[in-house]
N, C-alpha and C positions, 0 to 999 in steps of 0.2 A: 136307481139310487146307488151312489158309490159308497162303498164301505170305507172305514177309517184306514184300513190297510191299503186299499186301492188308492186313496188320496195320497198317502205317504209315498207309495211307489211312483205316482204321477209327479209329485214334487221332486223326488230324487232324480227322476229322468230329466226334468227340466234343468236342474242344477248341473247334471252331467253334461248336457248339451252346451250350457253356458260356459262351463269350465274348459271345454275344449276349444272355445273361440276367444275367450277373454283372459289375459294374464293379469293377475292381481299385482298391485304396486309393490315393488321391492322396498323393504325397509333399509334405508341407508344410514349408517352410523356417522355422526359428525366426528371431525378430527381437527387437531391443531398442529401447526408447524412452527417450531421454535427456531429462531435464527440467531444464535450467539456468534459474536465476532465484532469486527469493526472497532477494535480496541485502539487502533492508530498509534501504537507504541506507548500508550499512556497507562501501562500497568503500574509503574513506579515513576514518580516525578521527583525533581530536586528543587529545593528552595535556593535562594541566592547565597546562603551560607552553607550550601551543599548538604543539607540534611535530606535524607531519603524519606519520602512520604508515599504511602500506598493510596491508590485510588479505589473507587468502589467496584472496579472491574474484578477484583478478587471475589466479589460476591456472586459472580456469574454462575459457577457450577451449583451453588446452593439454591439460587433462584430457579434454575432449570430443574433441579431435583424436586423442588416443591411443586412445580407444575406437573411433573411426571406422576405424582401421587394421585392426581385427579382420575377417578374411575369412570366418569360419565362420558369420556371421549378418548379416542386414541391420540397418540402423540408421535410426531416425527421431528427429528432434530437434524438441521443442516447448518454447518458452519459457513458464514458468508465471507470470510477472509478479511483482508485489510487489518490484520492484527499487529504487525510489527512495522518498524520504520527505522532506517539508518539515520534519520534526521531527528530522532528522539534519543536522549542520552542513555537511558537504561536499556532500551531496545537495541541500540547500537552496541552497547557494552556486552549484552547477553546474546547478541545475534539472533534475537527473536525466539530463543529456546523457551523462555518462561511463558511467553504468550502462546506458543504451540502447546505447551503442557496444560495451560489453563483451559484451552478449547478442548483438548483431549479429555479432560475431566468432565466435560459436558456430554461425552459419548455421542458425537454426531455420526449419522450414517455415512455422510460424506462431507467434504469441506471444499470451499472455494479458495482462490488465490487472488491477490491484487498485485499491481505493479510494485508497490512498496514491499510486499511480502517477497516477491521474486528477487528484489535487489538485496534483501537481507540473506535469502537463501544462497545467493551467489557466492558468499564466503563461508558457507557451511556444508557439511557432509550431507549428501542427498539421501537421508534415511527414510524409513517407512512412512514417517509422518508427512513428508512432502510427496512421496510417490503415491500415496493414497489420496491425494487431493485431485480435484477435477479441474482441468483446463481444456475446455471443449475445442477451441479453435487453434490449437497449437499442433504443428506437424513436424515430425522428425523425418529427414530425408532417407534415413536407413530403415524406416519403419520400426525403429526401436523406441516405442513410445515411453516417455518418462511418466506422463500423467494419464489418469483416466479421462476419456473423452466425455463420458457422462456417467451418471449413476441411476440405476433403475431398481425400484422396489414395488411391491404389490401390497395394497391395503384394501381389504374388503372387496376383492375382485376388481380393484381399480389400479391401473398402472400409474406410477408417479415417477416422472423423469426429473433429474436434477442436472442442470447445465451451469457452466460458468464461462462467460465470454469476456475477453479483454481485447479492446481494439488495438490494432497494430501500432497506431500512433502513440498510445500509452506505453508501448513496449520499446519505442524507438531509442530511449535513453538507457535501457537496461544492458548490463554487461553479460548478456545471455551466452555469448560465444565462449565465455570463460569455462562454462561447465556443460554446454551442450550446443551442438549445431542444430538449431531448430528454426522453423519458420512459423510466424503468426499469420494465420489466414484471416480473411475478412469474416466477421462473425456470421453475417447472413448467409454467405456462401457456404460456410462450414455447416450450418444447420441444414441447408439443402442437401449437402453430401450425406449427412447422417440419415436424413429423411426418416425420422422415427414413425413407426406404425402405431397409430393411436385410434382408439374408439371414442365416441362422444362422451363417455363417462370418465376418461382418463385425464390426468393432470400433468402439467410441467411447471417447474419452478426454475427460473433462470436468474442468476446473479450476474449483472452486467457492469463492467467497468469501461465506460466509453461516454462520448458526448450524445446529445439529443439525436443527431443524425444517425448514429450507430443504433441507438435504441429504436428509433422509428423504422429503420430498415429491418431490424429483427421483428418488430411488431407485425409488419406486413407479411413476413415469412410465417409467423405463428398463426396468422389469420387463415392461412391456406390449410392448416392442419386441423384434424378433429380434436376434440377435447377442450379443456379449460387451461389457460396459460397465465402464469403470474411472472412478471418481470420486476426484479428488485434492483433499484439503482442505489449503489453505495458511493457517496461522494468522497473524493480523495483530493489531496493537495489544496485544501481550503475552498473547494468548489461548492457552489450552492446546490442544494438538492434539485433534481430535475422534476420531481413530482411531490405530492403531499406525503407527509410522514404520519398523518392522522387517519387517512382513509384511502381506499383504493380508487384510482382514477381509471375510468373505462377507456381502454384503447380501441374501442369499437369491436363489435361482435364478441369474440371469445377471449380477448386479451385484457388483463387488468394489470396496472402498473402502480408502483409506490416506491418511495425513498425511505431510508432508515436514518435514524439519529445516531450519534456516537454510541458505540456498544459498551463503553465504560460508564455510561449513565443509565441506559435502559436496555431491556431485552425485547426485541420485536417478536410479536406472536401473531400469526395469521390463523384465524378461526374459519373453518369451512364446514358448511352444512349442505351436503349434496342433496339434490332433488331428482326425482325420476324424470322430470321434464323441465327443460329450461336450465338457466344458469344456477349455480349454487348460491346460497346465502353466505356472504363472507363479511368478516369484520377484521380490522387491523388494530392492534393495540401495542403501545410502547410501555412496558411495565417498568416503572422506576425502581431503583435499588435502595432509595433512602429509607424505606420502611422496614428493611430487613436488617437483622442484628449484625453488628460488626465483630462480635466476640470471636467467631471462628476464624475470620480472615486475618487477624493480627498474627497468629502463629504461622499462617501461610506466607504472609509478607516477610516475617523474620527469616523463615527457612530459605526463601528465594534470595533475599537481600544478602544473607550470609554467604551465598554461593559466589557472589561477585564483589563483596566488600573489599577483599584483599586487592583485587585488580583495580578497583576504583581508587584506592589510596596508594597505589604503586607510585613511588617517586621517580620522576623523569629528569629533573634538574634542580640542583640546590642553588638558591639565590643568595649570593654574598650580601651581607648587610653592611659591609664596610662603606662608610661615607654616605649611608642612606638612613634617613630617619626611620625609626621602627614603625611609625604609623603610615609609612608611604604606601600608596595604593598602586599596584603593578598592573600595567596594561602592555600587551605585546605591541611593539611598534609596527607601523605600517611597513617600514623597510624590512623588518625581520620576517613579516608574513611573506613578502615577495622573495627574499633570499631563501627562506625555508622551502617555498614552493619550487624554486629553481633547483635547489639541492636535492629534494626528494624525487622530482620528476626527471632529473637528469636532462634538462633542456638547456638551450643556450640563453634564452630570455624568459623571464616570468614577469607578470604584472598583475596587480590586484587592487580593487577598491577596498577601502578600509571596512572590514566587517564590524557589525555591532558587537560590543564587548562588555562584559561585566568585570570590573577590576577585582583583584584579590590582594590580600595583605600577608599571606603566609610566606615563609622563607623557602618553601619547596614547591616546585610545580609538579603536580601529580597527574595521572590519567584523568582523574575527576575534574581537575582544572581545565584540561583540554576539552572535554566533552560537555562542560557546562558553561564555560566563559565566553564562547563565541559559537555561532551557528555552524552546522555541518552543511556542506554542499559538494556537488560533483566537481571533479577537475576536468578541464577541457584542454586538449593538446592539439596543436595544428602546426603546419609549416607554411612559411610565407617568404616572399622576396623582399629585397631591400626597399623597393618602391612601395610595396604593400604595407610594410611595417611603418615607414615614415608617414604615409598618408593616414594610417590608422591612428598613430600617436598624435599627429596634428589635430585630427578631428576629436580625439578623445580629450585632449587638453582644452580644446575650445569648448566642448560640452561640459566638462567638469574642471574644477580647480585642480591644478597639478599637485596640490597638497593632499588631495583625496585619493591619489593613486600612487602605489608603490611600484618601483621598477627594479629589476635585478638582472644583471648580465649585460646591460647596455648603458652607455654614458652619452649624454648629449647636452647641448645648450639650446634653449628654445626661447624665442621671442615672437609672439604673434604666430604667423604661419611659417616662420622660418626656423630651420634646424641647422646647426653647424657643429662641427667637431663630434659627429655621430660615430660611435664605435661600439663594437660588441666584444665583450671580454677583453677590453683594452686593445683590440685590433681593429683596423679600418674595416668598415663594412664592405662586403664583397657583393657587387651588383649581379654576379653570375651564379649565385647559389641560393638554396633555400635554407632558412633558419628554423630550428625547432623552438616552439613557444608554448608556454603553459599559462593558464589563468583559471579563475573559478567560474562556475556557471553564472552566477549573478553578474560578475564583471562582463562576461561574454554577452549579456543581454543589453549592454550599452549600444546605442545606435551605431557608433563608429566601428565597434567590434563585429556586430551583426552584419554590417555592410561588407566587411573584409571576409568574414567566414563564408559568404556566398561565393567567393571567387578563389579560395585557397583550399589546400588539402587538410581535411580534418581527420585526425586519427580516431579509431573506434574507442568508445568509452570502455575502460578496463576495470571499472569498479572502484577506482581510487577517489577518495574524498578528502576534504581538508582536515577532518579529525584524524584520519588514518595517517596523513602526511605528518602531523605533529606528534601523534602518539608513537609512531614507529621510528621517527628520526630525531626527536629532540635530544636524546641522550648523546648522539654522535654529531649533532649540529655544531659546527665550529663558530660559535658566536659568543662574545663576552656580554657582560651585563649591560654595558652602555648601548650596545647595538640591539639587544633583545627587548629592552623596555623603553617606554617613553614616559 
């Protein structure tokens, strides 16, 4: 008969044997990833009468801080980029500085970049805020990297990688050569080169600016790697989201994909509950801002708006009111748009389709008028021969009414498919030389122009836009009132 002490020793021995062969389940703490950004240049907007209005994007740091107070889970913050835009009035005026400051207040571990962000940065000093961003698939030929290739952190013995991929096609219109000679590599190939060493319990989060083909190629690369991988699609340029914005879409195996809504309306949050075996439990939420108080953000808005108010109201040209009714609504004439384009770009010919405009009644044209009365767009410059120019103009007039297109630097008479008395700057056109021509990006999308651009010499985009053309040249532009307005 065994004694009590003998039984205890027997049980202890069994437990000792079992503990040497079986590892008990590790307790894994859940965490959340907050993704502020995607403001799209909509930090401050303007009404038709040029009153500045703040958007709910100002609430972003306060909403982030509220979620950081949660004690039941860990939190990580990654900025997803696409914050500024040269095509939005305030963002253009402020060169994206206010948007960068807003995201900085969210204290992200790392931040992404979008093509729109890069175009705004093109005209700004490359300070710490941009150099600390992640751009995974960019390469500098001199190995003097401007951006971080990835960000790595560790949470509860789990490595978490943050990547940011931008497809080379999305960068084709950027004036990158102005501030750095860099090359944008294929995202999937860039990931293969990095070849991160991952364990099954590690995570990656990738912000991707590209089409579905780009994302699918990246998905296949991530499938080859250990760990769990999240791909975030941020739509730009009015694109439709590639994936759901309400739940994660399974990209097969260990890859999960989702899209995000505009970041001036919601804060995307990814909740992750790791498990010892199998994939983690995950939920995706878009936290709206409308339930959060506006009291604090009014002062933030006033402070930022006051930084640019003087520049916004800076006068560029006084409009004489002689012989004009005081109630007259002013619109920049189509011919003036063409003449200004030729004047600012120093080309021999310029042509432009009439941009959408909002008329104004003030007696002074200000910077605010320029950036709120008609849309911004890139300037395209190219060189063409006499035959190419004539063929393009014939097709252009056939496709559109001649009244919808403004020409500067060239004079001609046209009837049907026939041109005569064609001259450039009052001189007969020379069949043996190339002429420099400028137009806007939207005009260049006309079929006749697209056809020409396939066969002529296109100059590299240097960052010049139509707002910059008017803002920087209106004061010296030699045009009287009759030519300036319609």
